[in-house]
N, C-alpha and C positions, 0 to 999 in steps of 0.2 A: 714515222713521227717527223714533223717539220722542224728544221733548225730554228733556234731563236735568233732574231737578228736585232732586236731592240736593245740598244745599250743599257737602258734602265732595267730591263728584265734580266739581262745577263748579270749585272751587278746584284740585283736581288737574288738570284739563284746562287751566286757565290757567297753572299751573306747568309743565306739559308743553310747552305753547306757547312759554313763556319759554325753557326749556331747550333745545328743538330750534332756536329762533331763534338762541340764543347759540351753539350748536354750529355751526350753518351759517354764522354770521358769522365765527367763529374759522376755520373750514376755508377760507372765501373769502379772508380776510385773509392766511392762510399761503401762499395760491397767489401773491399779489403783495404782500408786506408793505411797502407804500409809504405815506407820509403821504396822498398824492393818493387812493389807493384807500380808505383809512379814511375820509377826509372825504367823498368821493362815496358811499360806502356809508351813512354816517350821514345824509347828505342825503336819500338814496333812502328809507331806512327812515322818517325824519321826515315826508317828503312822503306816503308811503303811509299812515302813521298819521293825518295831517290829512285825507286823503281819506276814510278810513273814518269819522273823526269827522263830517265833513261829511255823509257819507251817512247816518249814524246819527242825529246830534243836530241839526245845523243845519237840514237840510231839514224835519224834523218840527217843530222849535220856532219856525223863523223864515220858512219858505217855504210850507209846506203842513201845517197842523195836522191835516188828516184823514189824512195818511200815517202808517202805522205800520211801522216798521223790522223786517224779519225776516231780513235778510241781504243780501249785495251783489247777488244775483240779483233779489231783491224790489226793490232800488234801481233796478236797470237796467230792470226791467219798468215800474216807476213813471215813470221818465224817458220811456220810449217811449210809454206811454199818454197821458202829459201833453202830449207833443208832437203826438199825433194830435188831442187836443181843442183845442189852441191853433192848429193849422193849418186848423181849419174856417172857412169864410168868415164874416165878420161879417154881421149883420143889416143890411138896407138901410133907410133912413128918415132923415128930417131931424130927428126928434124927439130931444132929449137924453134923454128918460126911457127910451128903448129902450137906450141905453148903460148906464144905471144897472141896468136889469133884467138885462142880459146879464152885467154884472159880478157881480151878486148870485147869479145862477144858477150861474155857475162856481164861486164860493165855497162852494156847498152841495152839490157833486157828491161 
């Protein structure tokens, strides 16, 4: 699928996401119109937004500056690949310089 590059289409897409989300929220609330449902739904939405922010911004700027966000699937693949690299056995040796070299090489991958 080709990336959208038109600023107008990007704004339209954002507005459509907002409208569909609001419509779905209203329909869900109308199923069980209680304060408890409204609060739990608001908490769930807030938590998903924070997760998306974490996947998009926090990882790239505070955890791994080499990571470039391109979607949640990209984030999942990044986590899996990172775990594979971290699960490799450490080098053996009593010299502290080996630990420094190992840290430097992981930062440049």
